[in-house]
N, C-alpha and C positions, 0 to 999 in steps of 0.2 A: 283218091291219090294223093291229087290236084293238094286235095288237104290237108295230107300228108305234108306234101315237100315243101307246102307253103308255115309246114309248123318247123321241119327243117333248114328254113331259110332264116326262118326268128329266129333260131334257136343259134345260131350260126353270124350271124350279124353284128357287123360290131356295133359296138354303144355308142353312145351320145359323152357319157360318164368325163369325169379330171382325167387329163392326159397323165401317165405316169412320169413320174419326175426323171429330171434329167439330173445328175452329177459331175462338173468340170473340174478337175481334179485344177489348180493351181502349179502355173511352170514357178522354172527357179528365179525370175527377173520378180515376176507378182509377189513370190515368198520373203522376197529380201527386201521389195520393197514395203509390204505388211510390218515387216519383221521390223524396220527402221522406225514408222507410222509411230508403230505402237511403245516405240523405247522414245522417242520426242513430247510422243504423250506424257511417259510415265514419268518421262525427266522434269517433262514442262510441270506438271500437276508436284510432285514433291517441291520441284524447285517454290511457286506457288505457299505450298502447304510452309515451307521456315522460313521464307519471309513475311507469313501469316503468326508463321508464330516466335520470328522473332522479336518481329513488330512493340508487342507486350512489353514485352521482357528489357528491348529496347529502351525503349518508354517507362519501362521500372526502373532499368541500373542507372538514369537519367536522376531520375529525383530521387535514388532513394543517398546517392550520397548528401543530399542536399539535406532528406530526415534527419539524417544522423546527426549532419554540421546540427540544424534544427534542436532535436533532439539535445545531445547536448551542452550547446548555450543555453536552452535550459536548466536543464543541468546540474549547468553550474554556477546561472543565478539565484535558483530552488534553493540548492548548498547556501551559498553563502546570507540566502535570507532565513538558514535556516537555525544555521548559526548564528546570526546577533537578534534572532527575534526571542533564541532561549536565555542567552547572555545579554540581553534588556529582559528577561521578565526576571532570570534570577535578581539579579539588579533588585528587582525593581521590588519582589519577593522577601528579599533580606529586611529595605526600606520601608516596606507593608510592618515587617514584620516591629520589626525597634517600635511602629507609631501602634502597631494594635498586635498586641503580639496572642494574640487561636488563631495555633492553625489551626483547625480541624475546621475554624466556619472559615477561616479563607481557602480552605481544598475544597470543601462543600457546597461554595460561591462562586468560586472557582469550574469547580464540575456540571454546576447548572449547566456552565455555556456551550458545553456540549448537546445539548438539544439542534444548534443548530450550525450540526455535522452536515446532515443530513442538507437541509432545504440550499449549504451551499457547491454540494456534489448534487445537484439537481443542477443550479446554474452551470457547473462544469460540463452537464450537460448539455446543458443545452449549445454549448460554447463548440461543444468535439462532434459534438454528435449532426449523424443526418439527417436520422429519421428520427422526429421527436418524440417524443412519449407522455402522457398526465403524470402527473405527482406520484397520484394515488399509481398506477398502477408498476410506474417502476421503481414506488415505493416495494410493492406484493412481490415487484421482478429481484431485488435486491435485499429483500427481506426470506428468501427459500425455509436457506437453513433455519430457522425459529419457526416453524412447521405450516404445515399447509394454512391450515383455519387460525390468522392473523387476529387476535383479544390481544384486552388489557393485559386481561389474566394469564396467558403467555406470553406478552411482548416480559412482565414487568420476573414474569418466574425463570425465563432465560437468559433475560442480564444483571440478573440482582444479584448472582455472585464476581459479573465481573466490574461492579458498580464497587463491588467492599475491594477486591484489590484492586481497583484507581483508585479509590478514598484513601485505603491503606498507602499506599506504594506513594499519594502524594503528601500526606501525611507525615511518611517518614524520613518526609525530601525535609520539608519544612524543619521540621525537627535537628536534626540532620545541616540545616543553612545557622539554625542557633549553636552549636557550635564552633565549627570546622566555618573554612572560608568559602569563596563561592564556585575557585576555581576546584576545587579536592575536591567538589562536589557537583561538579560536570565530569570531572576524571572518572571517580566512581563512577557515577549513571553510566556513564560508557559504555562500562565491564556489562555493563548486561546486558553486548548482543553474544562474551563467552556465553552469558547464562543458560541464552533463549540455546544457542546450541548442542549443551550437553544436556537439555531439560527437554528437546527435539532429540536426541540420542538416545537416552534414557526413555523419553515416555511415547516418539512418537516413532519412534524403530526411523529415525534417518541412515543414513550411507554414514559411514568412519567416513572422516578425514585426518590427517593427521598434523594439517597446518593450522586447520581451528582448538585441536589442542595443545600446541604451541603457543594458540591465541591465548588460550582462556590460560594455561598459567603464566601464561603474560601479567596478567593480568593479573591473576589471584597476585601471583605474583607484586608485581603495583601496589592495591592496595594494601598490601603483606606494610609495605615500603611506607607505606603514606599515613599508617600505624606502628610506626616504629617511632616516623621524623619527631615525637615530641614524648616519647616515652608509652609504653605498653598504661600508665597508673595513671597517666594524664585526659585532661579533657577529650580530646582528640579523640582516641578507643574508641569513645564514646559514639561520638558523631560521621567516622566511618563506621560503622557498628552500625549503623542509623539508612549508611548509604544505602552500605549494604543489602540490611531489606527493600530499601526501595527501591534499587532494581532487581532484586529476586523478583521482588510481588509482578513488578512492567511484565520481567522476563516470563514468569510464572502465566501473565495475565496475555499476553500474544501466547504463548503456545500452545498454550487452553481452547485462544482467537479458532488458531490453528485446526486442534484436534474437534472441533464443533463443528467447525464451517469448509473443511477444510481453505486449500491456500488463499490466501489473503486479497482480497479484491474489492480496491479502491469502493465498490457502490455496499457491500453487504458489511465491510468497515467503519461508511458511516452513518449507519442502517446501526450497526450494532454501538457504536458512540455516541450513537443521540438516545437510544436509548438507554445508556448507563447513565444518559446524564434526566432523562425522564426520571429511573429512578433513586440517582441521589436527591432530585427534589424531592423526590413523591415519602424517599424511605429514609433518607436520612436526615432533615431537620431534627425527630425526634432523639439525633442521639448529640449536636449544639443542644436542643433544648434541658436536654442532659445533667450536661458537663456545665452546665449553664446554673444551674439547680443544685451542682458539687461540685460549684465553688471550684473547679477546674480551670477554667476559661472563664475570665472577667471583660462582659461584652458593657462599655460605654454606654451614654446617652448615643440617637443612632444621628444625633448631628454632628457628634465628636469623630464619629470612625470613617476614617479617612479611607471616605467612596473611593476618590480619583485616583489614591493610589489601587484600590483593589481591583477599579475596571481594569485600567493599566494593566495591572500584572493578566487579568483576567485573557485578556483578545491579546495581550501575547502569544501566552502558553495558547490560546485558542488558534493562531496561530500556525504556532512553529505546529501542534498537532493536524492540522490542514494537510501543514506541510509536505508530514510525516508518509502520512495514512493517504492523499487523495498527490501527491505528489509524482505515481507508478502515471495519470492518466498523462502524465506531460514532459515526460519522462525516467530516464533509464533509475531503477532505484538502487542499485549501485552508486550512482554518483546521491540523490538521500540518504544516502550512509556516510560515505562521505563528508555527507554539511552536518553530519551529526558529531565525528569527531572531530570538526574544525572546529565543535561548539569551545573548546579546551582553549586553546588561543584565545576565540572570539573573548573567550571571560578573563582569559588574564586583558586583555589591551584594553575591556571596556577596564577594566579596575583597575588598571595605572590613567586614563585617560580622568577619571571622576574623583582618585587619590590627587591627581591631581591642579586639577577645580575647585575638590574642596581641601586642597592641602592639609591634606588630614590621610595620616597612612591608615588602613587597614588594623585592625585592630589584633584579629585574625593570623598569622604566617599562608605568606601564597606561593604553593605551592605544583609546577608549572610541570 
């Protein structure tokens, strides 16, 4: 019986385990204090987050006007350099044709200078980018549109059609300079932007814009008026037709490059133009020799070739093309296009200055 009582007392004796949890409901004052505390902490966190978010934006807003002004100033300077380099280069081309009437040899010599495009782009890359890359790495990065495996055969195959269009545009440009004035040629070549829009609208399915259609119509009207200036049976109609052909070839070059490489960026453009210079040096040399042996073009002995005029013309055209194609690194592309438009008054002004200095008017009529 005693054992049974011990077992029963063991069963009903309280255990020494964990005690039950007692819940204390907050009073009304405690709830109000808790609500105020949570609200203050949330407002403090929100204010802190807003201040953190506003700091970079205020800092960026403080820098954006300076960057915009810097880009606009650089664009105006580059636009003026574009106009001056084109006007000076056109005048140098005219003088070179007088002393050495071999237009294809001249444009071949100038096209080979395009090999310097990518080295100049890489120099701009070193000056502007914080993360520097090796020349081979940057070249492979910019030449992805040519293919994954970059070989000499791939480069020549991808750039050969563009080199043909480049040489054709320059050759027709020099032939037009032999027949009409420098200002007329500059005005016609400015119409290439209208041709680019028409070809992009047809070939690349770009968005239709009525303003650009009006600009294209006005450009074509101006070309017809230039041709009609001396009558349709004079030598000027041939010069205008050659200028239109040069502008069309240049527009087709840019549209095909957009179709092949997408949006035109300074890096791929520099690679393409360097490849164009390489193709011109390798593939177009035999055309110069063929024209020489067929007596289409005549070369005097090397000591009588005006190498100084040729080098000045090639360097100025290189500067013009570098500013047009690589100017997007430093400024807005629209300001570079404004520089192309300013080539017309720049050519007219340089023409007047040269005529005053030489005291002889230009043989062909100048139309502004």
